[in-house]
N, C-alpha and C positions, 0 to 999 in steps of 0.2 A: 503495499499500500503506499505510493509515494506520499501522501497527505497524511496518512495514518486514518484512524478509524473515523467514520462521517455520522453526522450527527443522523438521528433517526428519521426527522421530519424530511430531509435529502433524500435517504435511501428510499422511504415508501415512495416517493415521487418516482425516482429512477427506476426502480421495479414496477411500479405501476404503467410506466409508458413501455418498459419492456415487454410488458403483458399483452399491450395493443400489438407489438409486431410479432409476438408469438401468435396470438389470435387469428391474426392474419395469415400467418404462414401454417397454422392449423386447418383452418379453413380450406386452404388450397392442398389440404394433404400432405404437409410436409413438417417433418420432426427433424428439429436443428440437430441435435444429439451431442453437442458440443459446448453449451453456454458455459463459460466462464467470465471471470472479470475482464480479460484482455479483448473480449468480443462485446462488451457493452461499451460503447464509444459517446462519449458525451461532449456535445456540440452546443454552439451558441448562434443565434439568429436575432441581429440587432441586440435588442437588451432581453431578449430572452435566452435564458442559460439552461443548462442541463436538460439540453432537447437528447432524449436518449434513443441512439441505433442499435441495432442488434447485429452483429457482423459476421462474416465468416460461416455461410450454408455450405461448406466444404465437404461435409459429411452427412448431408442432409439425408434421409430416409423418405419414401415416400410411404403411404399407407398401402399400396399396394405388394411393398416388397416383401418376401415371406423371411422371416428370422426366426421360423421356428425350431432350428437346430438348436438346442441348449447347451449352453458351457458347462461342463464339470465346474461347480464352484472350488472344488479342491484344487485343480489345476490353476484357475484363476488366482488363488491365493498363494500358491506352493511356487508357481511358476510364471512370472511376470514378463519374462524374456518373450513369450509366445503371443502376447495381449493382442497386437496387431495382425500377427499372422493367421488369428483365429477367425479375423474378419466379422465374428459376431459382436465383438466387445471393441467398439471404438470410441473415444472420447479422453476426457481429463480424469485421472484418478479421485483427483479429491472433489470432483464437481459431478460424479455421477450416480444415479439412481440405482438402487440395490437391483431391480429387474434388468436393467439394461448391462450392468456389471455381470450379472447370470447370463446374459445372452436370450433373455426371455422377449417374447413379443413385449414391444413397447407401444405406449401412445402420449399423446400429450403432457401427461401427468408425469411423465420422466423428464420433460424438459421443465417442468414445474419446480420439479425437486432440483434441478441442477440450478434454477434462478434463485431456487431458495438458499442454496449453498453461496450464490453470487451475493445474495443478501446479508448473510451471514459476515462473509468478506468484509463487507463494505461497512458494517456495523462493527465489527471487533479487529479488522484488521489481520484477522486469522484466518483458517480454514475451520469447518467443524469438528475435524476429525486431523489435527495436524500430522503431517508426515515426519515421522521420526526412525527412519529406516528405511526398509524395503517398501516397494509401492503396494504388496500385497497386505500388508498391516491395514493400510488405510481403507483397502476397498473391503477387506474383511471387516473392518469397522463400519463402513456405511452399509454393508448387511445385517451386521449384528447387534452393535452397540446402541444402546439409547442416546438420543441425542444432548448434549449437555444443557445445563439451565443457561440461556441466553443472557437475562436481566443482569447476571452477576459480571457479564464480560462487556457490557455495553457503559459508556461513560454518559453522565447526562440524563435527558429525558427519554424513556424508555417504556411506551404506556404497556399496560397488559395484554391489551387488545394485540399487538405486534409479535409478543412472545406467544400466544394462543395460536396466532396464523401460520408464524415461524414452525411451532410444533407440528401444524398439520400439513405444511409444505413439505416438511422433512420426515414424513410418517414412511416407515419402511412398505406399507401397503399402498399401492396406488389409490384404492377405493377410499382409503382415509385421508388422501389429500384433496384439495378442491378440485369440482370436477371440469373444469378449464382455465384457460388463462383469463377469460373476461370475468369469471367469478372471484379469482384470486385480487383482480385489479378492483374489483368494487369491494370487497372486504377490507383491502389497504386504504384505498380512497375514505371507507366508511368511518376509520380512526378517530375520535373527536382531537 
C-alpha cells in the first residue's frame, strides 16, 4: 500500500464503483478471475476524484466455458509450482475465492470474494491472510480458516455494517455471499 491503509468511507466508494464494472461484466457473461489491488485503477476527471476502473480482463472466463475438472485440494496446497499448469486455477493467491482455488465451477460471487479481499487490503494495508511462507499456505487459509476480525485492524471510523458486509463477501460458501455485484454495491451505499 503506497499511502497506507485508507479511510473506510473512501474504500466503501471505491468498492461500490468497482461493483458497477463487475455487474456490467457479469451481465455480459464474463468472470474476471483476477481482481486484485493493481487491477483497481483510480482516476480523476476534472474535480471528481477516485473514479474507479476495473482493469486487466486477461484471464476472463465466460459463463459457457467448462471448468468442471476439479483440482485436488491436496495438490493445490502441497504443490504450488503447478498452479498455472493445471489451467483450472488462474488468479492471484491472496485474492482468490475458495471455489476458484479448488478449480470448481465459479460464478460472479468468486469475483465478489476477490473484491472483498481488495477492500480488506485497502482498509488495513495487509492481505486477509498474510503470506508468510509458501503460497500453498495462503491458499489453504482461504479455503479453511475463519476470516479475522476486521475492526481490530482498521484505524478510524469502522462502521459495524461494513464488518458485517465484509464477513458475508468473504464467506467460504458462495451462497453465503451477496447474490451479485449490484446487491453488494447497494449494501455498501446503505451504510450510514
